[in-house]
N, C-alpha and C positions, 0 to 999 in steps of 0.2 A: 581510596581514590586519590590520584595523583592531582597536586596542585601546581600547575604549569607555570602560573604566574610566579608562586613564590619560588619555584625551582630557577626560573628564568635570574630574576632579582637576585639571588643567592649565588647562582652563578656567576653574575655580573660582580658581585662584592669579592669573591675569590679569584678574580682576573688580577687585579692590582693595577698593572699598566696596558693600555690597550694602543697598540701603536698604529690602529688604522684610524685613530682619533688624530692624530699628530701631536701638533703645539696647541691644539684648541683647550678652550677652559667655558663652563658655566654648569649651572645647577638646572636640572629638569624636576619637576613636582608630577607624579602621576597619581591621578583620581581614579580608582578604579570600583565602578559599581555593580553590588551585587544584591538586588533587590533592593531593600531600602537602608542596607548596609554600602558605608564606601570605605576601600581600605587606601590608604596613602604612602606612597613609595618616593623618598627623594634619589635622585642620584646625581653627583655631583662628579663633575668632570673637570680635571687641574692639569692642563698640559698632557693631557692621554691618561694622569693617573684615575681610577675611578673610586669614588665612594658611594655605597648605598646605605640609606639609612632609612627609619619608619618614623621619623620626626625630623624636622628641620622650621628654619624660618622661610625667608621670604627666596622665590625662585625666578630664574632669569624666565622660564617657559613651563606652562602648566598645559599637562594633556590629560582627558576626560574621555573615559571609553567602558562600555561594559564590561564586567568579568570574561563572559564570553568570547567578546572581540579581540582582548588583551591575550587571551589563552590562544588565540588564532596568530596574532603577532607575535606572542614569544615563541610559538611552535614551528614559525616559517610559513605558515599557511595563510597569512593575509597580508596585504602591503599597507603599511602606513598611508604612505601618501594618497592612493584609492581610495582608503576607508576615510580619509580628510576630507577629500572630493566628494566621497559619497554625502559628508553628514554625519558617519556614525564614529569619527574619532574627532575630538574638537581640541586645539590649539589655542593657547592665549602666551601673547608675550615673542620671543624671540624663536622665529621659524626653522633659523641656522641651526638650532639646536636638533629638531626633529631630523634635518637632514644628516646631521652627525650620528645622531641615535640609530638612524637605519643602517649604518655601517655595521652595528654590532648586533643587529637582531639576526636570528637564523636565517638560513636560506641566502644571506648575501655574501657578494664575494669578499675575501679578506684581503684582494689584490689592494698595492697601493694604490689611493685614488690618482685620477688624471692630473698630469700638470694645470696650474692656473694660469700660466701665461698665455696672454691675449693670442688668440687666432685671427687670423686674416679672414674677410669676408669673402665668399663665395663669388666667383666672378660672372657677370651675370649674361657674358656671352658678346659684350660690346668690346670694342677696343676704345682704350682711353688716348688714344692719339688725338 
């Protein structure tokens, strides 16, 4: 039987640089529970460069999920944000890293992120005169 989660992390390790992550940096720890056993993976983002390991120190963000859920995330069959809202995926620490991580999950667009320039507020129909 194929281990979708292990294949996902192995694939990340082979990517090296991921352009959709831009100039961002941070370390994420993934605690993936299967029964009484918990596997831990670390993903370090350094200005878009990815490093994956099974051991590490402190992380900026920790995500915890069941193996079944992470298999669905890793295969593009679940939304990380929706699962956080449902309470089936928990996150501690820097939420910004979850948003970045979504960019490299299967099923996500690899298009460049939108501009971060401030947008003008929508008009309410009233004249400002």
